[in-house]
N, C-alpha and C positions, 0 to 999 in steps of 0.2 A: 824826729819822734822815735822813741824806742819801740822795738817790736813787742817786748814783754816788759811790763812795769813791775809786776809782782806775781809770783807763783805761790799759792797758798798750800800746796800739797806736794808730796814727793812723787816723782815719776817712777813707776815700777815696771819690771819686766823688760828692762832695756838690755839688749844683747851686749855681751862683752866687747865685741868688735866696735859697736857703736859707742861704748864707754871710752874705748881707746881713742877713737876718732874725735869724740867731743872733747876729751881732755887735751889732746894735741891742739885742737882749734882754739880752746880757751887759753892755753899757755902761749900759743902764737899771738893771739889777740893782745895779750898783755906785754909782749916784747916791744921795746922801743924801735927795733929794726924789723918789725913784723913783715912777713911775706904777704899777709892779708889781715883784715880785721873781721871779727865775727861777733858783733854785739848781741845778736840773738842767742848764739851758743853760750856766750858769757852769761847772759841772763838765765838761761836754762840750767847752767851748771850747778847752781845752788839747790836745785830741786832733784838732782840725780844723785843717788847713793853710789859712791865709788866702791867697787869690789876690791877689798884689800889684797885678795889673792893675785890681783894684777900688778901689784907693786914689784913683784919679782921680775916682771918683764919691762918695767918702765925705766927709762934712762934719757939723757939728753939726745942720744942718737935715735931712740924710739920716737921722741917728740918731733925731731926733725923729719924723720922719714914719714911718719903719719901725717904731719902738716903738709909736706910736699905732695903726698898722695891725695889729701883732701883738696888742696888747691888745684891740682891737675883735674880732678873730677869736676870741681866747680867750673873751671874754664871750659871743659868739654860740654857740660850741660848748658852753660850760657851760650856757647856757640850754636848748639843744636836749637835751643829755644829762639835765639835770634834769627835763625833761618826758617824755622817751622811754626812758630807760635803766631797764630792769627786769631783775631777776635772779630766776630761778626757784628757789624754796627747797623745803623739806619740804612734803609734802601738797599739791603743786601751788600753793602760795602764791607770789605774786610780791612781791619787795621792791624798792622804789625805792632806789637807792644814790646817794650824793653823788658828784658829779663830781670827779675829781682835779685839774681845771683851775681850780677856784675858789680 
């Protein structure tokens, strides 16, 4: 099931560093030999206005380094959530839940 099926408006006020990260994630998602997949980022990309001033900084090396950086952060957050995220259930029992980032 897709995270986002359709976005009807443009996302605004997105910081430039987030634009760079999202573009790297989307381009990585589209590669046949992708390090990771990001269907949610891919779905959001159509609603984000790219700042053309960032074109001067964009290259295959930029895409690679930002993708590796994003993947590393994903792994770190997933490991943290796997160790620390508990949900309180019935009878005060706590259940560890799987991270959505894995």
